[in-house]
C-alpha positions in Angstrom: 12.9 19.6 1.5 14.3 16.6 3.2 11.9 16.6 6.2 11.8 13.3 8.0 11.0 14.5 11.5 14.3 13.6 13.0 17.0 16.0 11.7 15.9 19.1 13.6 14.5 19.4 17.2 11.9 22.2 16.9 9.1 22.6 19.4 6.2 20.7 18.0 2.7 20.9 19.5 1.3 18.0 17.6 -1.8 19.5 16.0 -2.6 16.2 14.4 -4.2 15.5 17.7 -7.1 17.5 16.5 -8.0 15.0 13.8 -10.7 13.2 15.6 -12.7 10.6 13.6 -16.2 9.1 13.7 -15.1 6.2 11.6 -15.4 3.4 14.1 -14.4 0.1 12.5 -13.2 1.7 9.2 -9.7 0.6 8.0 -8.5 4.2 7.1 -5.0 5.6 7.1 -3.8 8.0 9.6 -3.6 7.3 12.6 -5.2 8.7 15.3 -4.0 11.3 17.4 -2.8 11.2 20.9 -5.6 12.7 22.9 -8.3 12.5 20.4 -11.9 12.4 21.7 -13.9 10.4 19.3 -17.7 10.9 19.4 -19.5 8.0 17.8 -23.1 7.3 16.9 -24.7 5.3 19.6 -25.2 1.7 18.8 -27.5 -0.5 20.9 -25.3 -2.8 22.9 -27.7 -5.7 22.5 -26.8 -5.9 18.8 -23.4 -7.2 19.8 -24.5 -8.9 22.9 -23.1 -12.4 23.4 -24.7 -14.5 26.1 -22.3 -16.7 28.0 -24.3 -19.8 29.3 -22.6 -22.2 31.7 -21.3 -25.5 30.4 -24.2 -27.9 29.8 -23.3 -30.1 32.7 -25.7 -28.1 34.8 -28.6 -29.2 32.6 -30.3 -32.3 34.1 -31.6 -33.6 30.7 -28.1 -34.4 29.4 -27.4 -38.1 28.9 -24.4 -39.9 30.2 -22.9 -39.8 26.7 -23.4 -36.1 26.5 -21.9 -35.4 29.9 -18.8 -37.5 29.0 -18.4 -35.6 25.7 -18.8 -32.2 27.3 -16.2 -33.1 29.9 -13.8 -34.3 27.2 -14.4 -31.1 25.2 -13.8 -28.8 28.2 -10.6 -30.8 29.0 -9.4 -30.0 25.5 -10.2 -26.3 26.1 -8.1 -26.3 29.3 -5.2 -27.8 27.3 -5.5 -25.1 24.6 -6.9 -27.3 21.9 -9.9 -25.1 21.2 -10.5 -26.3 17.6 -10.7 -29.9 18.7 -13.1 -28.9 21.5 -15.2 -27.1 19.0 -15.5 -30.1 16.8 -16.7 -32.2 19.8 -19.4 -29.6 20.5 -20.4 -29.4 16.9 -20.8 -33.2 16.8 -23.0 -33.0 19.9 -25.2 -30.3 18.4 -25.7 -32.3 15.2 -26.6 -35.4 17.3 -28.8 -33.9 20.0 -29.8 -30.4 18.7 -29.4 -28.7 22.0 -29.5 -24.8 22.0 -27.0 -24.5 24.9 -24.5 -26.9 23.2 -24.9 -24.8 20.0 -24.1 -21.7 21.9 -21.0 -23.2 23.4 -19.9 -24.5 20.0 -20.2 -21.0 18.6 -18.3 -19.4 21.5 -15.4 -21.8 21.0 -15.4 -21.5 17.2 -14.9 -17.8 17.6 -11.7 -18.5 19.5 -10.5 -21.4 17.2 -9.1 -19.3 14.4 -10.8 -21.6 11.9 -13.2 -20.0 9.4 -14.7 -23.3 8.5 -15.5 -24.1 12.1 -16.9 -20.6 12.7 -19.1 -20.8 9.6 -20.6 -24.2 10.7 -21.0 -23.1 14.3 -22.6 -19.8 13.5 -25.1 -21.5 11.2 -26.0 -24.1 13.8 -26.3 -21.5 16.4 -28.7 -19.4 14.3 -30.8 -22.5 13.8 -31.0 -23.4 17.5 -30.7 -19.8 18.9 -32.5 -17.6 16.4 -32.5 -14.6 18.7 -28.8 -14.6 19.1 -28.0 -11.8 16.7 -24.3 -12.1 16.7 -24.4 -15.4 14.8 -26.3 -13.8 12.0 -23.7 -11.1 11.7 -20.9 -13.6 11.6 -22.6 -15.4 8.7 -22.8 -12.1 6.8 -19.1 -11.5 7.3 -18.2 -15.0 6.3 -20.2 -14.8 3.1 -18.6 -11.4 2.2 -15.2 -12.9 2.7 -16.2 -15.7 0.4 -17.3 -13.1 -2.2 -20.8 -14.5 -2.2 -23.0 -11.3 -2.3 -26.3 -13.1 -2.6 -25.7 -15.3 0.4 -24.4 -12.3 2.4 -27.6 -10.4 1.5 -29.8 -13.4 2.6 -27.9 -13.7 5.9 -28.2 -9.9 6.4 -32.0 -10.0 5.8 -32.3 -12.7 8.5 -30.1 -10.6 10.8 -32.2 -7.5 10.0 -35.5 -9.2 10.7 -34.4 -10.9 13.9 -33.0 -7.5 15.0 -36.3 -5.8 14.4 -38.1 -8.6 16.2 -35.8 -8.0 19.2 -36.7 -4.3 19.3 -33.6 -3.0 17.6 -34.2 0.1 15.4 -33.4 0.6 11.7 -30.8 3.2 12.8 -29.0 0.8 15.1 -29.0 -2.0 12.6 -27.5 0.0 9.8 -24.9 1.7 12.1 -23.8 -1.8 13.2 -23.8 -2.9 9.5 -21.2 -0.2 8.8 -18.8 -2.0 11.2 -19.0 -5.3 9.4 -16.2 -4.5 7.0 -13.0 -6.5 7.5 -9.5 -6.0 6.0 -9.6 -9.3 4.1 -12.8 -8.5 2.3 -12.8 -7.9 -1.5 -13.7 -4.2 -2.1 -16.0 -4.9 -5.1 -17.9 -7.5 -3.1 -18.4 -5.2 -0.1 -19.6 -2.3 -2.2 -22.0 -4.5 -4.3 -23.4 -5.8 -1.1 -23.8 -2.3 0.4 -25.3 -0.8 -2.8 -28.0 -3.5 -3.0 -28.8 -3.1 0.7 -29.2 0.7 0.2 -31.4 0.2 -2.9 -33.7 -2.3 -1.0 -33.9 -0.3 2.3 -33.5 3.4 1.3 -33.0 5.6 4.3 -30.6 8.0 5.8 -29.1 5.3 8.0 -28.6 3.0 5.0 -26.8 5.8 3.3 -24.7 6.4 6.3 -23.7 2.7 6.4 -23.0 2.7 2.6 -20.8 5.8 2.9 -18.8 4.3 5.8 -18.2 1.1 3.8 -17.1 3.2 0.8 -14.6 5.0 2.9 -13.3 1.7 4.1 -13.2 -0.2 0.9 -12.6 2.5 -1.8 -11.4 5.9 -0.6 -12.5 8.8 1.5 -12.8 11.0 -1.6 -15.3 8.6 -3.2 -17.2 8.3 0.0 -17.4 12.1 0.2 -18.9 12.3 -3.3 -21.7 10.0 -2.2 -22.1 11.9 1.1 -22.6 15.2 -0.7 -25.5 13.7 -2.6 -26.9 12.1 0.5 -26.9 15.5 2.3 -29.0 16.9 -0.5 -31.4 14.0 -0.4 -31.6 13.9 3.4 -31.0 17.5 4.7 -30.3 18.4 8.3 -29.6 14.8 9.4 -27.2 14.7 12.4 -25.5 11.4 11.6 -24.7 12.6 8.0 -23.5 16.0 9.2 -21.2 14.4 11.7 -19.9 12.0 9.1 -19.3 14.9 6.7 -17.3 16.7 9.4 -15.2 13.6 10.1 -14.4 12.9 6.5 -13.6 16.5 5.8 -11.0 16.3 8.6 -9.6 13.2 7.0 -9.5 14.8 3.5 -7.7 17.9 4.9 -8.4 19.8 1.7 -11.1 22.2 2.8 -13.7 20.2 0.9 -17.1 20.5 2.6 -16.0 23.4 4.8 -18.7 25.8 3.5 -21.5 23.2 3.9 -20.3 22.4 7.5 -20.1 26.1 8.4 -23.7 26.6 7.2 -24.9 23.5 9.1 -23.2 24.5 12.3 -24.6 28.0 12.2 -28.1 26.4 11.9 -27.3 23.8 14.6 -24.9 25.5 17.1 -25.7 22.9 19.8 -24.1 20.2 17.7 -20.8 20.0 19.5 -19.5 17.2 17.4 -19.8 19.1 14.1 -18.7 22.3 15.8 -15.4 20.8 17.0 -14.8 18.9 13.8 -15.2 22.1 11.8 -12.5 23.6 14.0 -10.3 20.7 13.1 -11.0 21.1 9.4 -9.7 24.7 9.7 -6.6 23.4 11.4 -6.1 20.8 8.7 -6.1 23.4 6.0 -3.9 25.8 8.0 -6.6 28.4 8.8 -5.6 28.7 12.5 -7.3 32.0 13.1 -10.6 30.6 11.9 -10.0 27.5 14.0 -9.5 29.6 17.1 -12.7 31.5 16.5 -14.6 28.2 15.9 -13.4 26.5 19.1 -14.3 29.7 21.0 -17.7 29.6 19.5 -18.1 26.0 20.5 -17.1 26.8 24.1 -19.7 29.6 24.2 -22.3 26.9 23.6 -20.6 24.3 25.7 -18.5 26.1 28.3 -17.4 22.8 30.1 -16.5 20.8 27.0 -12.9 19.8 27.8 -12.1 18.4 24.4 -12.8 21.9 22.9 -10.7 23.5 25.6 -7.8 21.2 24.7 -8.3 21.9 21.0 -8.3 25.6 21.4 -5.2 25.4 23.7 -3.3 23.5 21.1 -4.1 26.1 18.4 -3.1 28.8 20.8 0.2 27.1 21.3 0.7 26.9 17.6 0.1 30.6 17.0 2.3 31.4 20.1 -0.6 32.6 22.3 1.1 30.9 25.2 -0.6 32.8 28.0 -4.0 32.1 26.6 -3.1 28.4 26.3 -1.9 28.4 29.9 -5.3 29.7 31.1 -7.1 26.9 29.2 -4.8 24.1 30.2 -4.3 24.8 34.0 -7.8 23.7 35.2 -7.7 20.6 32.9 -4.7 19.2 35.0 -7.4 18.3 37.6 -9.5 16.4 35.0 -8.6 12.7 35.2 -9.4 12.2 31.6 -7.0 14.9 30.4 -4.6 15.4 33.3 -1.4 14.0 31.7 -2.0 15.6 28.4 -2.9 19.0 29.9 0.3 18.9 32.1 2.4 18.0 29.1 1.2 21.0 27.0 1.0 23.3 30.0 4.7 22.6 30.4 5.2 23.8 26.8 3.2 26.9 27.5 5.3 27.6 30.6 8.6 27.0 28.8 7.7 29.2 25.9 7.0 32.0 28.3 10.4 31.6 30.0 9.0 29.8 33.0 11.5 27.0 32.8 11.2 25.8 36.5 7.4 25.8 36.3 7.7 23.8 33.1 10.1 21.3 34.6 7.9 20.8 37.7 4.7 20.2 35.7 6.5 17.8 33.3 7.8 15.8 36.3 4.1 15.2 37.2 3.4 13.4 33.9 3.8 9.8 35.2 1.4 7.7 33.2 0.2 7.1 29.7 1.7 8.0 26.4 2.7 11.6 27.4 5.2 10.5 30.1 8.0 9.8 27.7 7.4 13.1 25.8 7.5 15.0 29.0 10.7 13.2 30.0 12.3 14.1 26.7 11.6 17.8 27.2 13.1 17.6 30.7 16.2 15.9 29.3 16.6 18.6 26.6 16.3 21.4 29.1 18.9 19.8 31.4 21.2 19.3 28.4 20.9 23.0 27.5 21.8 23.8 31.1 24.9 21.6 30.7 23.5 19.1 33.2 24.4 16.3 30.9 24.7 13.5 33.5 21.2 14.4 34.9 19.8 14.4 31.4 21.2 10.9 30.6 20.1 9.7 34.1 16.4 10.5 33.3 16.5 8.1 30.3 18.5 5.4 32.3 15.7 5.2 34.9 12.9 5.1 32.4 11.2 1.7 31.9 9.5 1.2 28.5 6.2 -0.7 28.6 6.3 -2.1 25.1 8.5 -2.2 21.9 7.0 1.0 20.5 7.9 2.9 23.6 11.3 1.3 23.7 11.9 2.6 20.1 10.8 6.1 21.1 13.1 6.0 24.1 16.0 4.9 21.9 15.4 7.7 19.4 15.1 10.2 22.3 18.5 9.1 23.6 19.9 9.5 20.1 18.5 13.0 19.9 20.0 13.9 23.2 23.4 12.9 21.9 22.8 15.1 18.9 21.7 18.0 21.1 25.0 17.6 23.0 26.8 17.6 19.6 27.9 13.9 19.9 26.8 12.4 16.6 29.2 9.5 16.7 27.8 8.3 20.1 24.3 8.6 18.5 25.4 6.5 15.5 27.0 3.9 17.8 23.8 3.6 19.8 21.9 3.0 16.6 24.4 0.5 15.3 24.0 -1.5 18.4 20.1 -1.3 18.2 20.1 -2.3 14.5 22.2 -5.3 15.1 19.4 -6.6 17.3 16.4 -5.0 15.6 17.2 -4.8 11.9 13.6 -4.7 10.8 12.7 -1.4 12.4 12.5 1.2 9.6 12.5 4.1 12.1 15.9 3.2 13.3 17.4 3.1 9.8 15.7 6.4 9.1 17.2 7.9 12.3 20.7 6.8 11.3 20.2 8.1 7.8 19.3 11.5 9.1 22.4 11.8 11.2 24.6 10.8 8.2 22.8 13.5 6.2 23.8 16.1 8.8 27.4 14.7 8.7 27.4 15.2 4.9 27.7 11.4 4.4 25.4 11.3 1.3 26.2 7.7 0.4 25.5 6.5 3.9 22.3 8.6 4.0 21.1 7.1 0.7 21.9 3.5 1.8 20.2 3.8 5.1 17.1 5.6 3.8 16.7 2.9 1.1 16.7 0.3 3.8 14.1 2.2 5.8 11.9 2.6 2.7 12.2 -1.2 2.0 10.7 -1.8 5.4 8.1 1.0 5.2 7.4 1.5 1.5 4.4 3.8 2.1 6.0 6.2 4.5 5.6 9.6 2.8 8.3 11.4 4.8 10.9 8.7 4.0 10.0 8.7 0.3 10.2 12.5 0.2 13.5 12.6 2.0 15.2 10.3 -0.4 13.6 11.9 -3.4 14.7 15.4 -2.3 18.3 14.1 -1.8 18.4 12.6 -5.2 17.0 15.8 -6.8 19.3 18.1 -4.8 22.3 16.1 -5.7 21.3 16.2 -9.4 21.3 12.4 -9.9 18.6 9.9 -10.7 16.0 12.7 -11.3 13.5 10.2 -12.8 13.6 8.1 -9.6 13.4 11.3 -7.5 10.2 12.3 -9.3 8.7 8.8 -8.7 9.5 9.0 -5.0 8.3 12.5 -4.4 5.1 12.1 -6.4 4.3 8.9 -4.5 5.0 10.8 -1.2 2.6 13.6 -2.4 -0.1 11.1 -3.3 0.2 9.4 0.2 0.3 12.7 2.1 -1.1 15.6 0.0 -0.8 19.3 0.8 2.4 19.0 2.9 4.5 22.2 2.5 7.8 20.3 2.5 6.7 17.8 -0.1 5.5 20.7 -2.3 8.9 22.3 -1.8 10.6 19.0 -2.9 8.5 18.9 -6.1 9.4 22.5 -6.8 13.1 22.0 -6.3 12.9 18.9 -8.5 11.3 20.9 -11.2 14.1 23.4 -10.9 16.7 20.7 -11.3 14.8 19.4 -14.3 14.9 22.9 -15.9 11.1 23.4 -15.6 11.4 26.9 -14.1 7.8 28.0 -14.5 6.5 24.8 -12.9 9.1 25.2 -10.2 8.0 28.7 -9.3 4.3 27.7 -9.1 5.1 24.7 -6.8 7.4 26.7 -4.6 4.9 29.6 -4.3 2.3 27.0 -3.2 4.6 25.4 -0.7 5.3 28.9 0.8 1.6 29.6 1.0 1.2 26.4 3.0 3.9 27.4 5.4 6.3 30.4 5.4 9.7 28.7 5.6 13.2 30.1 5.1 14.4 27.1 3.1 11.4 27.4 0.7 12.1 31.1 0.4 15.7 30.4 -0.6 14.5 27.9 -3.2 11.9 30.3 -4.6 14.5 33.1 -4.9 16.9 30.8 -6.7 14.2 30.0 -9.3 13.4 33.7 -9.8 17.1 34.4 -10.4 17.2 31.5 -12.9 14.3 33.2 -14.7 16.2 36.5 -14.7 13.6 38.1 -12.5 15.8 39.7 -9.9 13.3 42.5 -9.3 10.6 40.1 -8.2 13.2 38.3 -6.0 14.1 41.6 -4.3 10.4 42.4 -3.8 9.8 39.0 -2.2 12.7 39.3 0.1 11.6 42.8 1.2 8.2 41.4 2.1 9.2 38.2 3.8 12.8 38.1 5.0 12.3 40.1 8.3 10.5 37.1 9.9 13.6 35.0 9.4 16.1 37.6 10.7 17.7 34.9 12.9 18.2 32.4 10.1 21.9 32.3 9.4 21.6 30.3 6.2 19.1 32.8 4.7 21.3 35.8 5.7 24.3 34.2 4.0 22.3 33.3 1.0 21.0 36.9 0.6 24.5 38.2 0.8 25.6 35.9 -1.9 22.7 36.9 -4.1 23.3 40.6 -3.4 19.8 41.0 -2.0 18.8 43.2 0.9 16.1 42.2 3.4 
């Protein structure tokens, strides 16, 4: 199935918003959702506290030479020559050994962009200001970047001891350790460091830190393996339970769901686990269970706005629009959620035929990331009412705040042209944009989708290849091109490579499973095709998947099973013209 998110214009409620994460500081995939409310373990602020002493001119014991050099250094800072200023301060520290000068050298080193200066400055600062914990942390990070595990461990032990001396608890120390990972660190080095720390300081918090680092450096699946063992070793620990819930949402496979259900039943006051369990249900498509879970959380925490939002989104997805309206209406007065609530309340109104109410509430979304989404809906409604000039005027008056929003605005204008059945104007708009911004893969993808709809297969393939060159790990782009190659019966080996890569990057997507099934059919692997298509349909009942499945059953000579399947499933797609035409061609009756 060539699903890239831009060909059709369905109402989408964005349930990815439910994927809240506890992984502060972890370099994981996915992005986070639009109104996600992330609940993180508390970390004592003093562990990151950086004192900001005034420049040493205020200290009466400075000599004339020191005063002159400090003035010279600060003059360099004003000119933007921070690295040069840092070197002046480092020289002063080595000459005079002043703690205030050491602190200033460290502060400037953190702004200089020089790892060597930061390494020297942090070492000098820990020597002269041993209670300044941040310097110890920097030394750990620098040693990890240098792949020096033993030196990193030594620096961490100093950091650990000084933290304890400053009244910081074991819990806070290890939770902060979990945030030390950086993208440029070697994974093997990071994990070796973490394993040795956990072995030397065994505790539930050390396990938490190690699992977080595993999730960052290796994979969520490997981290979850360790987490299951930790939950057995340290039962009923809040931090581990919340981390289990967060990673289960990220995995989106249902793994851990039974353990989480049992934990939450024993600890119904744990709102974090309760909400995340609901999001796990959403991730695996169990929307009825998700509704029940969010309702149960609200019974325990009636005023928990994030749970109200989550339940409302599920209600929208299952077409319980009136119930969603009841939940969302009061949240429009909550400053934290007002714009989000208004946006989705507009969808609830619109879906109930309350178009004017929807337009009025969308017009009130004036700030934040939902303002453009609300504007797009208003433009689409006006377009359907043949108020084309008004629809275009909405976009003309919109001022994008950054490049990302500018791209979204451009794509919205393109889709409005498509809604108005003006594909050539949409292509012209994209041609102009690509001449100025040729490195935006989304724009190539958008133009490819239009060409696909215009039956320009060559143009689609060319543009989609350009999009993939710019975004080689975009699962939807890979799947779209792979499906096209499979459906056109050419380059089947490349089609398999593309679709399998898409599946590995974004598992359990119904449309990617459909692509795999259709590819197997094109390869003549009928049994494998039937299995894959049945799985795709179980993930989402979709008319195109049903057509593919029926085609495979006919190829196997199993018309009786095909008729049985159609009798069971076709009624829900009574308005699908393509399916009706297909059934007529196959002599099947719904």
